[in-house]
C-alpha positions in Angstrom: 92.2 18.2 -17.9 90.4 21.4 -16.8 90.6 21.9 -13.0 87.5 22.2 -11.0 87.5 24.3 -7.8 85.3 21.9 -5.8 87.7 19.0 -6.3 90.5 20.9 -4.6 91.8 19.3 -1.4 91.8 22.7 0.4 88.2 23.4 -0.6 87.1 19.9 0.6 88.9 20.3 3.9 87.4 23.8 4.4 83.9 22.5 3.5 84.4 19.6 6.0 85.4 21.9 8.9 82.7 24.5 8.1 80.1 21.8 7.7 80.9 20.2 11.1 80.9 23.7 12.8 77.7 24.7 11.1 75.8 21.6 12.1 77.1 22.0 15.6 75.8 25.5 15.7 72.5 24.4 14.3 72.1 21.7 16.9 72.9 24.1 19.7 70.5 26.7 18.3 67.8 24.1 17.9 68.3 22.8 21.4 68.2 26.3 22.8 65.1 27.1 20.9 63.3 23.9 21.9 64.3 24.4 25.5 63.1 28.0 25.7 59.8 27.2 24.0 59.3 24.2 26.4 59.3 26.8 29.1 56.2 28.4 27.6 57.9 31.1 25.5 56.5 31.5 22.0 58.7 32.7 19.1 58.6 36.2 17.8 56.7 37.4 20.9 56.4 40.8 22.5 59.0 41.9 25.0 56.5 42.6 27.8 55.2 39.4 29.3 51.7 40.7 30.2 51.2 41.8 26.6 52.7 38.6 25.0 51.1 35.6 23.3 53.0 33.5 25.8 51.1 35.1 28.7 47.7 34.7 26.9 48.4 31.0 26.2 49.4 30.3 29.8 46.3 32.2 31.1 44.0 30.4 28.7 45.4 26.9 29.6 45.1 27.6 33.3 41.5 28.8 32.8 40.7 25.6 30.8 42.0 23.4 33.6 39.9 25.3 36.2 36.7 25.1 34.1 37.2 21.3 33.5 37.7 20.7 37.2 34.6 22.8 38.1 32.6 20.9 35.5 33.6 17.5 36.9 33.2 18.6 40.5 29.7 19.8 40.0 28.1 16.5 38.9 27.3 15.3 42.5 28.3 18.3 44.6 24.7 18.9 45.7 24.3 15.4 47.0 24.8 14.5 50.7 26.8 11.6 52.0 23.7 9.5 52.6 22.1 10.3 49.3 21.8 7.4 46.9 23.1 6.8 43.4 20.9 4.6 41.1 23.0 2.5 38.7 20.0 2.3 36.4 20.4 6.1 35.7 24.0 5.5 34.5 23.0 2.5 32.4 20.1 4.2 30.8 22.0 7.5 30.5 19.0 9.6 31.6 17.9 11.4 34.8 15.3 9.4 36.7 14.0 9.1 40.3 17.0 8.1 42.4 14.9 6.4 45.2 15.7 2.8 44.2 13.8 2.7 40.9 15.9 -0.2 39.7 16.8 -1.9 43.0 20.5 -1.5 42.5 21.4 1.6 44.5 24.6 2.7 46.3 25.1 5.4 48.9 27.3 8.3 47.7 29.3 8.2 50.9 30.2 4.5 50.3 31.3 5.2 46.8 33.5 8.0 48.0 35.1 5.8 50.6 35.4 3.0 48.0 37.6 5.2 45.7 39.8 6.2 48.6 40.8 2.6 49.2 44.0 1.2 47.7 43.4 -0.7 44.3 39.7 0.4 44.4 39.3 -0.8 40.8 40.8 -4.3 41.3 39.0 -7.0 39.4 38.0 -10.5 40.6 37.3 -13.8 39.0 35.5 -15.4 42.0 31.9 -15.3 40.5 30.2 -18.6 39.6 27.2 -19.0 37.3 24.9 -21.7 38.7 22.5 -23.1 36.1 19.1 -24.2 37.5 17.1 -27.1 36.0 14.7 -24.7 34.4 17.5 -22.9 32.6 17.6 -19.8 34.8 20.9 -18.5 36.2 21.9 -17.7 39.7 25.2 -15.8 40.5 27.3 -16.8 43.5 30.7 -15.9 44.8 33.1 -18.8 45.0 33.6 -18.5 48.7 29.8 -18.8 49.3 29.6 -21.8 47.0 32.5 -23.6 48.8 31.0 -22.8 52.2 27.6 -24.3 51.2 29.4 -27.4 50.0 31.5 -27.8 53.2 28.5 -27.1 55.5 26.5 -29.8 53.7 23.8 -27.4 52.5 24.7 -28.4 48.9 26.3 -31.6 47.7 27.6 -33.1 44.5 25.2 -35.7 43.0 27.0 -38.8 41.7 25.4 -41.5 39.5 26.1 -45.2 40.1 24.2 -46.1 36.9 23.1 -44.0 34.0 19.6 -42.6 34.0 17.7 -39.3 33.6 16.1 -36.8 35.9 13.0 -34.8 35.3 11.5 -31.6 36.9 14.2 -31.5 39.6 13.7 -35.1 40.7 16.5 -37.6 39.8 15.4 -41.0 38.6 16.0 -44.5 40.1 19.6 -45.4 40.2 20.9 -42.0 41.4 22.4 -41.7 44.9 24.1 -38.9 46.8 27.4 -40.0 48.4 28.0 -39.9 52.0 31.1 -37.8 51.3 29.0 -34.9 50.2 30.4 -32.9 53.1 33.9 -31.8 53.8 35.7 -35.1 52.9 34.2 -35.1 49.5 35.0 -31.4 49.0 38.6 -32.0 50.2 38.9 -34.8 47.6 37.6 -32.6 44.9 40.0 -29.8 45.9 42.8 -32.3 45.7 41.7 -33.2 42.2 41.8 -29.5 41.4 38.2 -28.8 40.4 37.5 -26.1 43.0 40.8 -24.4 42.1 39.8 -24.7 38.5 36.6 -22.8 39.1 38.4 -20.2 41.2 41.4 -19.6 39.0 39.5 -19.8 35.7 42.2 -22.1 34.4 40.5 -25.1 32.8 43.4 -26.3 30.7 45.8 -26.9 33.5 43.4 -29.5 34.9 42.6 -31.1 31.6 39.2 -29.4 31.7 37.6 -27.7 28.6 33.9 -28.3 29.1 31.6 -27.8 32.1 31.8 -29.1 35.7 29.9 -32.3 34.9 32.3 -33.3 32.1 35.2 -32.7 34.4 33.8 -34.9 37.2 32.8 -37.7 34.8 36.3 -37.8 33.2 38.8 -37.0 36.0 37.4 -37.8 39.5 37.9 -41.3 40.6 37.1 -41.0 44.3 33.7 -42.7 43.9 34.4 -44.3 40.5 31.4 -42.4 39.1 30.5 -39.0 37.5 28.9 -35.9 39.1 25.6 -35.2 37.4 24.5 -32.1 39.3 24.4 -30.1 42.6 21.6 -31.2 45.1 20.4 -30.1 48.5 20.3 -32.2 51.6 17.1 -34.0 50.4 18.7 -35.1 47.2 16.8 -32.6 45.0 18.8 -31.2 42.1 19.4 -27.5 42.6 21.9 -26.8 39.9 22.7 -28.8 36.7 25.9 -27.0 36.0 28.4 -24.5 37.6 30.6 -22.3 35.4 33.2 -19.7 36.2 32.0 -16.3 35.0 34.4 -13.4 33.9 33.8 -9.9 32.7 36.1 -7.0 31.9 34.1 -4.9 34.4 34.0 -7.5 37.2 35.2 -5.3 40.0 35.8 -6.6 43.5 33.1 -5.3 45.9 34.4 -3.1 48.8 30.9 -1.9 49.8 27.5 -3.6 49.3 24.5 -1.9 47.6 21.6 -0.5 49.6 19.4 -3.3 51.0 21.6 -6.3 50.0 24.8 -8.1 51.0 26.3 -7.9 47.5 25.5 -6.9 44.0 24.9 -10.5 43.1 21.9 -10.6 45.4 20.3 -7.8 43.4 21.1 -9.6 40.1 19.5 -12.8 41.4 16.4 -11.2 43.0 15.4 -8.0 41.0 13.5 -8.8 37.7 15.0 -5.8 36.0 18.5 -7.0 36.5 18.0 -10.7 35.5 20.7 -11.8 33.2 22.4 -8.3 33.1 25.6 -9.3 34.9 28.0 -7.3 32.7 25.6 -4.3 32.5 25.5 -4.0 36.3 29.2 -4.1 36.8 29.7 -1.7 33.9 27.4 0.8 35.6 29.2 0.3 39.0 32.6 1.0 37.3 31.1 4.1 35.7 29.8 5.5 38.9 33.1 4.8 40.8 35.1 6.5 38.0 32.8 9.5 38.1 33.2 9.9 41.9 37.0 9.4 41.6 37.2 12.2 38.9 35.1 14.5 41.0 37.3 14.0 44.0 40.4 14.6 42.0 39.0 17.8 40.5 38.0 19.0 43.9 41.5 18.3 45.3 43.2 20.0 42.3 41.0 23.2 42.8 41.8 23.2 46.5 45.5 22.6 46.3 46.5 24.5 43.1 43.8 27.1 42.5 42.5 27.9 46.0 42.5 31.4 47.2 46.0 32.6 48.0 47.6 29.7 46.1 47.3 31.0 42.6 47.7 34.3 40.7 44.6 33.4 38.6 41.2 34.4 40.0 38.0 33.5 38.2 34.2 33.8 38.4 31.9 31.5 36.4 28.2 32.4 36.4 25.9 29.8 34.7 22.4 31.0 33.8 22.9 34.4 35.4 19.8 36.2 36.6 17.6 33.1 36.6 16.4 30.7 39.3 19.0 28.2 38.1 21.8 30.7 38.5 25.0 29.0 39.7 28.2 30.8 40.7 31.6 29.1 40.8 34.7 31.0 41.9 38.0 30.8 43.8 37.5 34.2 45.4 34.8 36.0 47.3 32.5 36.7 44.3 29.7 38.5 46.2 27.8 40.4 43.6 29.7 39.1 40.6 28.6 42.0 38.3 30.0 44.6 40.7 33.2 42.5 41.0 33.6 42.5 37.3 33.0 46.2 37.1 35.6 46.8 39.8 38.0 44.5 37.8 37.7 46.6 34.7 38.8 49.7 36.6 41.9 48.0 38.0 45.4 47.3 36.6 45.3 43.5 36.6 45.1 41.9 33.2 41.6 40.3 32.8 39.4 38.5 30.3 35.5 38.5 30.3 33.9 35.9 28.1 30.1 35.6 27.8 27.6 33.5 25.8 27.0 36.7 23.8 30.2 37.5 21.8 29.4 41.2 21.6 29.8 41.5 25.4 33.4 40.2 25.5 35.9 42.5 27.2 39.6 42.5 28.1 42.4 45.0 28.8 45.1 42.7 27.1 45.8 44.2 23.7 46.6 40.8 22.0 43.2 39.4 23.1 41.3 42.2 21.3 41.8 40.3 18.1 38.8 38.2 17.2 40.9 35.2 16.6 42.0 35.0 20.2 38.6 35.7 21.6 37.2 32.9 19.5 39.7 30.6 21.2 38.6 31.7 24.6 34.9 31.3 23.8 35.5 27.8 22.3 37.4 26.9 25.5 34.6 28.0 27.8 31.9 26.4 25.6 33.6 23.0 25.7 34.8 23.1 29.4 32.0 24.9 31.3 28.9 25.1 29.1 29.5 21.6 27.6 28.3 23.0 24.3 24.8 23.4 25.8 22.6 26.3 24.9 22.9 28.1 28.2 23.9 31.6 29.2 27.2 32.1 31.1 29.6 34.8 32.1 33.2 33.8 32.7 35.8 36.3 34.1 39.4 35.5 34.8 42.2 37.9 35.9 45.8 37.5 36.9 47.7 39.4 39.7 50.1 41.5 37.7 52.6 41.3 40.6 52.6 37.5 40.6 52.5 37.3 44.4 51.6 33.6 44.6 54.2 31.0 43.6 52.3 29.1 40.9 52.8 28.0 37.3 51.9 31.5 36.0 54.6 33.1 38.1 57.0 30.4 36.9 56.1 31.1 33.3 56.6 34.9 33.9 60.0 34.2 35.3 61.0 31.9 32.4 59.8 34.5 29.9 62.0 37.3 31.5 64.9 34.9 31.7 64.9 33.2 28.2 62.7 35.2 25.8 65.5 37.5 24.6 67.5 34.4 23.5 64.8 32.6 21.5 65.0 34.6 18.2 68.8 34.6 18.0 68.9 30.8 18.8 66.4 30.2 16.0 68.5 32.3 13.6 71.6 30.3 14.5 69.7 27.1 13.9 68.5 28.2 10.5 71.8 29.7 9.3 73.8 26.7 10.5 71.4 24.3 8.7 71.7 26.3 5.4 75.5 26.5 5.6 75.7 22.8 6.4 73.5 22.1 3.3 75.9 24.2 1.1 78.9 22.4 2.4 77.2 19.0 1.9 76.6 19.9 -1.8 80.2 21.0 -2.3 81.5 17.8 -0.7 79.1 15.6 -2.7 80.3 17.2 -6.0 84.0 16.7 -5.2 83.8 13.3 -3.5 86.1 10.7 -4.8 87.8 12.8 -7.5 90.6 15.3 -7.6 92.1 17.6 -10.3 94.9 15.1 -11.0 92.8 12.0 -11.7 89.3 11.7 -13.2 88.7 8.2 -12.0 87.0 7.8 -8.5 89.4 7.2 -5.7 88.2 4.7 -3.1 89.8 4.2 0.4 89.9 1.2 2.6 86.5 1.8 4.2 84.8 2.3 0.8 85.7 -1.3 -0.1 83.7 -2.7 2.7 80.4 -4.3 1.9 77.8 -1.5 1.6 75.4 -2.8 4.4 78.3 -3.5 6.7 79.8 0.0 6.2 76.4 1.6 6.9 75.8 -0.5 10.0 79.3 0.3 11.3 78.7 4.1 10.9 75.3 3.9 12.6 76.6 1.8 15.4 79.6 4.1 16.2 77.3 7.2 16.0 74.6 5.6 18.3 77.0 4.9 21.2 77.2 8.5 22.6 73.6 9.2 21.6 72.3 6.4 23.7 74.7 7.4 26.5 73.2 10.9 26.4 69.6 9.6 26.4 70.4 7.1 29.1 71.6 9.9 31.4 68.2 11.5 31.1 69.6 14.9 30.5 66.7 17.2 29.4 65.1 20.5 30.1 62.8 19.0 32.8 65.7 17.8 35.0 68.5 20.4 34.4 68.0 23.8 35.8 70.4 25.6 33.5 69.7 25.5 29.8 73.4 26.0 28.9 74.2 22.4 29.9 71.5 21.1 27.5 72.8 23.3 24.7 76.4 22.2 25.3 75.4 18.5 25.3 73.3 18.8 22.2 76.0 20.8 20.4 78.4 18.0 21.1 76.0 15.5 19.7 75.6 17.7 16.7 79.3 17.8 16.1 79.5 14.0 16.5 76.6 13.5 14.2 78.1 15.9 11.6 81.4 14.0 11.6 79.8 10.5 11.3 77.1 11.6 8.8 79.6 13.4 6.5 82.0 10.4 6.7 79.2 7.9 5.9 77.7 10.2 3.2 81.0 10.8 1.4 81.7 7.1 1.4 78.2 6.5 -0.1 78.7 9.1 -2.8 82.1 7.6 -3.8 80.5 4.1 -4.0 77.8 5.5 -6.2 80.2 7.3 -8.5 82.4 4.2 -8.7 79.4 2.1 -9.4 80.2 -0.2 -6.5 77.2 0.6 -4.3 75.2 -2.4 -5.6 78.1 -4.4 -6.9 79.7 -4.5 -3.5 76.5 -5.2 -1.6 75.7 -8.1 0.7 72.2 -8.1 -0.5 73.4 -8.6 -4.1 75.6 -11.5 -3.0 72.6 -13.0 -1.2 70.4 -12.5 -4.3 73.0 -14.0 -6.5 73.3 -17.1 -4.2 69.5 -17.4 -4.1 69.4 -17.1 -7.9 72.0 -19.9 -8.2 70.1 -22.1 -5.7 66.9 -21.5 -7.6 68.6 -22.3 -10.9 69.9 -25.6 -9.5 66.6 -26.4 -7.9 64.9 -25.6 -11.2 67.3 -27.9 -13.1 66.8 -30.6 -10.5 63.0 -30.3 -10.8 63.2 -30.4 -14.6 65.3 -33.5 -14.5 62.8 -35.1 -12.1 59.9 -34.1 -14.4 61.7 -35.3 -17.5 62.5 -38.6 -15.8 58.9 -39.1 -14.7 57.8 -38.2 -18.3 60.2 -40.7 -19.8 59.0 -43.3 -17.3 55.4 -42.6 -18.3 56.2 -42.5 -22.0 58.0 -45.8 -21.6 54.7 -47.6 -20.6 52.5 -45.4 -22.8 54.1 -46.3 -26.1 54.1 -49.8 -27.5 52.1 -51.1 -24.6 52.6 -54.8 -25.4 56.4 -54.6 -25.5 56.5 -52.6 -22.3 54.2 -55.0 -20.4 56.4 -57.8 -21.7 59.6 -56.1 -20.4 57.9 -55.3 -17.1 56.8 -59.0 -16.7 60.4 -60.1 -17.4 61.8 -57.7 -14.9 59.2 -58.8 -12.3 60.0 -62.4 -12.9 63.7 -61.6 -12.5 63.0 -59.9 -9.2 60.9 -62.8 -8.0 63.6 -65.2 -9.0 66.1 -63.3 -7.1 63.9 -63.2 -4.0 63.4 -67.0 -4.2 67.2 -67.5 -4.4 67.9 -65.2 -1.5 65.2 -66.4 0.9 64.8 -70.1 0.1 68.1 -71.3 -1.4 70.5 -68.9 0.1 68.5 -68.5 3.4 69.4 -64.8 3.5 73.1 -65.7 4.1 75.9 -63.3 3.6 78.3 -65.9 2.3 76.5 -66.4 -1.1 75.9 -62.6 -1.5 78.3 -62.4 -4.5 76.0 -64.9 -6.3 73.1 -62.6 -5.9 75.1 -59.6 -6.9 76.3 -61.4 -10.1 72.7 -62.3 -11.0 71.8 -58.6 -10.5 74.6 -57.5 -12.8 73.7 -60.0 -15.5 70.1 -58.8 -15.3 71.1 -55.2 -15.5 73.3 -55.9 -18.5 70.5 -57.7 -20.3 68.0 -54.9 -19.7 70.6 -52.2 -20.7 71.3 -54.0 -24.0 67.6 -54.2 -24.6 67.2 -50.5 -23.9 70.2 -49.7 -26.2 68.6 -51.7 -29.0 65.3 -49.8 -28.5 67.1 -46.5 -28.7 68.8 -47.5 -32.0 65.5 -48.5 -33.4 63.7 -45.3 -32.3 66.6 -43.2 -33.6 66.4 -44.9 -37.0 62.6 -44.4 -37.2 63.0 -40.7 -36.3 65.6 -40.2 -39.1 63.5 -42.0 -41.7 60.4 -40.0 -40.7 62.5 -36.8 -40.9 63.3 -37.5 -44.6 66.5 -39.6 -44.4 64.9 -42.5 -46.4 68.3 -44.0 -47.2 69.3 -44.3 -43.5 70.0 -47.9 -42.3 69.7 -49.0 -38.7 73.0 -50.8 -37.7 72.2 -54.5 -37.2 75.5 -55.5 -35.5 74.4 -54.3 -32.1 70.9 -55.9 -32.2 69.8 -59.4 -31.4 66.6 -61.4 -31.6 63.3 -59.6 -32.1 65.0 -56.2 -32.2 67.2 -57.2 -35.1 64.2 -58.5 -37.0 62.3 -55.3 -36.4 65.3 -53.2 -37.6 65.5 -55.3 -40.8 61.8 -54.6 -41.6 62.3 -50.9 -40.9 65.3 -50.8 -43.2 63.3 -52.4 -46.0 60.4 -49.9 -45.4 63.0 -47.1 -45.9 64.2 -48.5 -49.1 60.6 -48.9 -50.4 59.7 -45.4 -49.4 62.8 -44.0 -51.0 62.0 -45.8 -54.2 58.3 -44.6 -54.1 59.4 -41.0 -53.4 61.9 -41.1 -56.2 59.3 -42.4 -58.6 56.8 -39.8 -57.6 59.3 -37.0 -58.1 60.3 -38.4 -61.5 56.7 -38.5 -62.6 56.1 -34.9 -61.3 59.2 -33.7 -63.2 58.0 -35.5 -66.4 54.5 -33.9 -66.1 56.0 -30.5 -65.6 58.5 -30.9 -68.5 55.7 -32.2 -70.7 53.4 -29.3 -69.9 56.3 -26.8 -70.4 57.4 -28.4 -73.7 53.9 -28.9 -75.1 53.0 -25.3 -74.2 56.2 -24.0 -75.9 55.5 -26.2 -79.0 51.9 -24.9 -79.2 52.9 -21.3 -78.8 55.0 -21.2 -81.9 52.3 -22.3 -84.4 49.7 -20.5 -82.4 51.6 -17.2 -82.8 51.8 -17.8 -86.6 48.0 -18.5 -86.7 47.3 -15.3 -84.8 49.6 -13.3 -87.1 48.1 -14.7 -90.3 44.6 -14.1 -89.1 45.6 -10.5 -88.4 47.0 -10.2 -92.0 43.8 -11.6 -93.5 41.7 -9.1 -91.6 43.9 -6.3 -93.0 42.9 -7.4 -96.5 39.4 -6.3 -95.7 37.5 -9.1 -97.3 33.9 -8.1 -98.4 32.3 -11.4 -98.0 30.4 -11.4 -94.6 31.0 -15.1 -94.1 34.7 -14.7 -94.5 34.7 -11.9 -91.9 32.7 -14.1 -89.5 35.2 -16.9 -90.0 38.1 -14.6 -89.3 36.4 -13.3 -86.1 35.9 -16.9 -84.8 39.5 -17.8 -85.7 40.9 -14.7 -83.8 38.7 -15.4 -80.8 39.6 -19.1 -80.5 43.3 -18.5 -81.1 43.4 -15.8 -78.4 41.6 -18.2 -76.0 44.1 -20.9 -76.8 46.9 -18.5 -76.2 45.5 -17.5 -72.8 45.0 -21.2 -71.9 48.6 -22.0 -72.9 49.9 -19.1 -70.7 47.7 -20.2 -67.8 49.0 -23.8 -68.0 52.6 -22.5 -67.9 51.8 -20.1 -65.1 50.0 -22.9 -63.1 53.0 -25.2 -63.5 55.5 -22.6 -62.4 53.3 -21.5 -59.4 52.8 -25.1 -58.2 56.5 -25.9 -58.3 57.6 -22.5 -56.9 59.7 -21.8 -60.0 58.8 -18.1 -59.9 61.0 -15.1 -58.9 59.1 -12.6 -56.7 59.8 -8.9 -56.3 58.5 -8.3 -52.8 57.6 -4.7 -51.8 55.2 -2.8 -49.5 51.7 -2.5 -51.1 48.5 -0.8 -50.0 46.2 -3.8 -50.2 43.1 -1.7 -50.0 44.2 0.6 -52.9 45.1 -2.5 -55.0 41.6 -4.0 -54.5 40.0 -0.7 -55.4 41.9 -0.7 -58.7 40.9 -4.2 -59.6 37.2 -3.4 -58.8 37.5 -0.5 -61.3 38.9 -2.7 -64.0 35.9 -5.2 -63.7 33.2 -2.5 -63.3 32.1 -2.7 -67.0 32.1 -6.6 -67.1 30.0 -6.6 -63.9 27.5 -4.1 -65.5 27.2 -6.4 -68.5 25.8 -9.1 -66.3 23.9 -6.5 -64.1 26.0 -7.4 -61.0 25.7 -5.0 -58.1 29.0 -4.4 -56.2 28.7 -4.0 -52.4 32.0 -2.8 -51.0 32.9 -2.4 -47.3 36.4 -1.7 -46.2 36.9 -0.8 -42.5 40.2 1.0 -43.2 41.6 3.1 -46.0 45.1 1.6 -45.8 46.5 -1.8 -45.0 50.2 -2.3 -45.9 51.4 -5.8 -46.9 54.6 -7.2 -48.2 54.0 -8.8 -51.6 54.8 -8.9 -55.4 52.5 -6.2 -57.0 52.3 -8.0 -60.4 51.5 -11.4 -58.8 49.0 -9.9 -56.4 47.2 -8.2 -59.4 47.1 -11.6 -61.1 45.6 -13.2 -58.0 42.8 -10.5 -57.7 42.2 -10.6 -61.4 41.6 -14.3 -61.4 39.3 -14.1 -58.4 37.2 -11.2 -59.9 37.3 -12.9 -63.3 35.9 -16.0 -61.7 33.0 -14.0 -60.4 32.4 -12.3 -63.8 32.3 -15.7 -65.5 30.2 -17.8 -63.1 28.1 -15.3 -61.0 24.3 -15.4 -61.5 23.0 -12.4 -63.4 21.1 -9.6 -61.5 22.6 -10.5 -58.1 24.9 -8.7 -55.6 28.6 -9.3 -55.2 30.1 -8.5 -51.7 33.7 -7.3 -51.4 35.0 -6.7 -47.8 38.3 -5.9 -46.2 38.7 -6.2 -42.4 41.9 -5.3 -40.6 42.3 -7.4 -37.4 45.9 -7.0 -36.5 48.2 -8.6 -37.2 46.2 -9.8 -40.2 44.2 -8.1 -43.0 41.5 -10.3 -44.7 39.9 -9.7 -48.1 36.6 -11.6 -48.8 34.6 -11.8 -52.0 31.1 -13.4 -52.1 28.6 -14.1 -54.9 25.8 -16.5 -55.9 26.8 -19.0 -58.6 24.7 -19.4 -61.7 25.5 -23.1 -61.8 24.9 -25.6 -59.0 28.0 -26.1 -56.9 27.8 -29.8 -56.0 31.6 -30.2 -55.5 33.9 -29.4 -52.5 35.9 -26.2 -52.1 39.2 -28.1 -52.2 38.3 -29.5 -55.6 37.8 -26.0 -57.1 41.4 -25.1 -56.4 42.7 -28.1 -58.3 43.9 -27.6 -61.9 41.3 -27.9 -64.7 38.4 -28.1 -62.3 35.5 -25.8 -63.1 32.2 -24.9 -61.4 30.6 -25.0 -64.9 30.3 -28.8 -65.4 28.9 -28.3 -68.9 31.9 -26.1 -69.8 29.8 -23.6 -71.7 31.9 -20.7 -70.4 35.3 -19.7 -71.5 37.2 -20.7 -68.3 40.1 -23.0 -68.3 39.8 -24.3 -64.7 43.2 -22.9 -63.7 42.4 -19.4 -62.4 41.7 -20.3 -58.8 44.6 -22.8 -58.7 47.0 -20.2 -59.9 45.6 -17.6 -57.4 46.0 -20.0 -54.5 49.6 -21.0 -55.5 50.7 -17.3 -56.0 49.1 -16.3 -52.7 50.8 -19.0 -50.7 54.2 -18.3 -52.4 53.9 -14.7 -51.1 53.2 -15.8 -47.5 49.4 -15.4 -47.6 46.5 -17.7 -47.1 43.9 -18.5 -49.7 40.6 -20.2 -48.8 37.3 -21.1 -50.5 33.9 -21.6 -48.8 30.9 -23.2 -50.5 27.4 -23.1 -49.0 24.8 -24.3 -51.5 25.1 -21.8 -54.4 27.0 -19.3 -52.3 30.6 -18.9 -53.3 33.1 -17.1 -51.0 36.9 -16.6 -51.3 39.1 -15.1 -48.6 42.7 -13.9 -48.9 44.7 -13.2 -45.7 48.1 -11.4 -45.3 50.1 -10.1 -42.4 49.8 -6.3 -41.9 53.1 -4.5 -41.9 53.5 -1.9 -39.1 54.4 1.6 -40.2 
């Protein structure tokens, strides 16, 4: 056996060690690269921080944060504390007069105080919807509703008798209980209805409808149902009270201008009728806007205020116009002079305007159009809000990084880690490549050595595949989860070397576990035990067996049901008789048990004995029926001499079996007589034909000799012509009789071969072309393919087609068309021939294929009546199908064979 280097134990050990070491190095390099880049250092950057892409990115991100904060802060910065915010503006998303145009207005100072409270966006479910008799809605807080009930301002209307109310007046029979005050409310609270309304939990109190349904079904204090909410005079104020809830239903900390709550505005202002959810949505939106503005203002003050950041900026919107607006974190003064002074200094700066040709910077990397496009896109989105307005944005950074901010931190990280980024990335890439090479070597040599070709499996390789994989993953995951659980990452560890060491350790552990699991997997695949030794395969096998057993069980049930149905479907009278007998037996047993035996246990053996006797009786009857059915089946299958055994039958079944045995004997005799007659007919035809052929041959020979004498008398010549014609016709008839006899009995040897059916039909058409022209018959041919291979005897198929076309030549009406067609409709090829008969066809198609039957009833033609019979027999002997169709004087024959594939 030729030795292969990668199967060597030394090579495998070296590849394993190098693989673990390379993956450890790759993990360490990757961790170092990720940690350095997380500090804002970009790969393949310049050595000088102020000229690097890392500096440009940090400066651009800081500028974006500033612009976003300035944009959010500016929405209401011009408003005073007592100025008002109209919620209709927010809902309609358009600028309108803010002086209470909708009636729902809040003071800006209240909104600012609101968002400063703890849980300012907390939601509430304490809003009730009170339905008035006219269908209008009135919103009310739960506390107000309960107070009105307890104060007696409102009461629950309870009906002693059923009636109706109309137009706010309740009809006769309705009364308001005396307990409409606190006692009644306390009773209702005990029953849970008020808690139900407050907590919005209908199901816990058995309540799924409205308040009226709950009272009518669950409150038994007054033994009557609540039909509405009425005032002190008994007039119905509300017909229903429902707990309302909305996703925007915020708890009110401050009321709107001119009202005690937002619900007062919803109940009184026409524009807010029925717009409960819209009102609270607009209120949420206004509060969120104020909260964002305050957060933006705080961020600008704490992080980007003058002296707290190294980034200075000036944003001029619509410069030089009345709407000019300057935003800056430094003393901008004349911003144009400030920018000109900036350009003459040493600090890195960027100037971005709404006109790209006016951009300016002293940072080399920003002079590329790609980076300036990023800056302009940033300013457009954050400050200009993609509006078509003019702007000038200037940002610059103190090159000395005097302030302790994020930019200074990024500069420090760059100086500290940038030099290590490229080497760490190289180590990661090289380690990964070396590990891949080692993995390929170990995969190629896994399981085999230079001494043995067969795969060597160890103890672990014989574990179930899924269990082995789960064990490897579980062992690997323990230190990984411990590492993640400790929360060791770049954000919490000051020195990156600890992170690199920890990740390198995980890389080494991962390499060991992965290579171990991978090598085991490869050995299983090479040994073809991966699926064979799989838990999933075992489960599938068990399921397959269970399904097979279930299938067999179901089939047995189906067969049993079918046999039961068949038992009563066949020979109905006998089945009914047997069923009545068994029913009588069961009734007799029931009478014995209940009346005579009185259900006693002592005489139970008697009942059991009766059951056994009945069972034996029915089993014997069933056995006799099976013998009779088996005998009938054998006789119908052709065993006419079979006799049903009578020794195991009694009574009616024995008599039936005797009749069946006699029927078999009669059928056997009839079949034997029929076969004998058929043999005699065949022998007679064969012998007579043979006896006729001998003198007929002599007659034909002597007629030929007489013609050679050249008699001069015309009469003698005419007589000889007639003799020759009639003797040849008699010879043909004799041959046809013999052929028909052999074909009908199958006494013909066939030489089957592949034939082109289309080509064979073409040849036959050519043979009959002159005969068709004699009768002025037009041949119409349509073949949909040029080739159709069938398996048949060529000589016999020629005889079949010759008989069919000869039949047309004899009996077709002169001056008509003959249609020949071949259609290939796999797996069959069908040939059809149609013509118009010269004689009326007042017989059936089946009769024409019988021997000695002719369409020419007067027998003026030269036919023998055997041509179609011979053609049909020969076609069927070769596995084809021969059919005739008659429709008036239309005669059609079709021949069908199976197409043989190439």
